[in-house]
C-alpha angles and dihedrals in degrees: 000000000000120000117239117250121233121233093257090052092060122095119254092245094052089048090055092047089054092050094046094048090048091051089049092049094048090046090051093048092045091053094046095048092045092052092044092055095046095044117089114241093246089065095053122088105227127346123343089216093051090051090048091054091044091055089070091066106099115265090323102071098051091040092052093048092048093047101035112008100068128075109218113219116229111236 
């Protein structure tokens, strides 16, 4: 079994990748939750509580809500 590396043992490039991916994850979740709060329940496919919980699943939850969970109004 491989021993886990400590933060200071990871290369600088890998550290930056982790930080950037973390920022992207947080930004996606923020956008999804903000949209979910502002959008009326009739414009959301399924439960708003369920989508809020799903938004905490890395990348997949917020991306699923933003692509499939919203009902786009026809203007």
